[in-house]
N, C-alpha and C positions, 0 to 999 in steps of 0.2 A: 471128799477128802483123800488124798493119796497116802496110804498106810502101808508100811512094811513092818511087820515083827521082827525083833534083832536076832530071832533064830533063823530067818530067811537070809539076812546078811551074814551069818556065821556060815550058812550052807553055801549060797551062791556068791557070796564076795560082794566087792564095790560094783560088779555089772548089776547086781540087784538094784542098787541105789542108781547108778546111770539109766538103766531102763525107765526107772520110776520117775526120774526128774523131767522126762518128756511130757510129763502129765502135770508139772508144777512142782512145789515144794512137796517134799518128803516127811511124813510124821513117822517117826520111829516108835513103836511099842515094845516096852521091855516089862516081862511079869504083868502083861494086862495094864499096864501103865502108859500113858505117854511120857516118853523119855528125852526126845530131841526132835528139831527138824533141820533138814538138809535143804540148802539153797543152792540153786546155780550160782557160779560167780558173779554174773551181771547182776542177778537178783539181789545178793549181798551187796555189790557195790553201790547198788540204789539206796540201800536202807543207810549205808555211811554217809552219803551226800549229805551236805548241810541243808538245814530246813529254811535257811534264810529266804529262799526265794517265795517260798509260802508265807513266811511272815510278812515279807514286802508287799506280796498280793493282799493280805489282810489288811495291813497298812493302809494300803491304796484304798480299799475298799470303804473302810471306816472313815478316811479324809473325804471320799466322794460322799458319802451319806451327811457328814458334818456339814459340807457346802451346800447340800441341796435346801431350798428354801423350805420354809414350815409350811405345810399345806391348811394350816389355820388351826384353830384349838376348838373342841369339842369337849362337851361334858361326857362324862361315863353313861349317862341316861342318852344322850344322844348318839354315841355311839353304838350301845346296844341296841336302839331303834334301828339304827342303819343295817346294824348285822342281820337284826330280826326280819327287815324287809327283803334284803339280799336272800336269805333262808326260804323266805316264803315264795321268792320268785322261782327259785330250783325247784319247789315243789309242784309249780304249774304245768 
């Protein structure tokens, strides 16, 4: 984690943050407690982008799963037996 004490910023100014940002987000510690996180402008812009594209991908995945034909019906006992057989094959 990329951490800078607030005292370091007081001493060195914004330059301390700029240098630390080269290694990713900067966590600022004040009084031995996390105070805030500083991000590069482009990282902040990514956070503000709408998440609709992710939701669309999730919806498409659910739709795809729902259109798949059923592989059949098995009882819990049959599924447990099949799982155990597979595990036994791993042990060999």
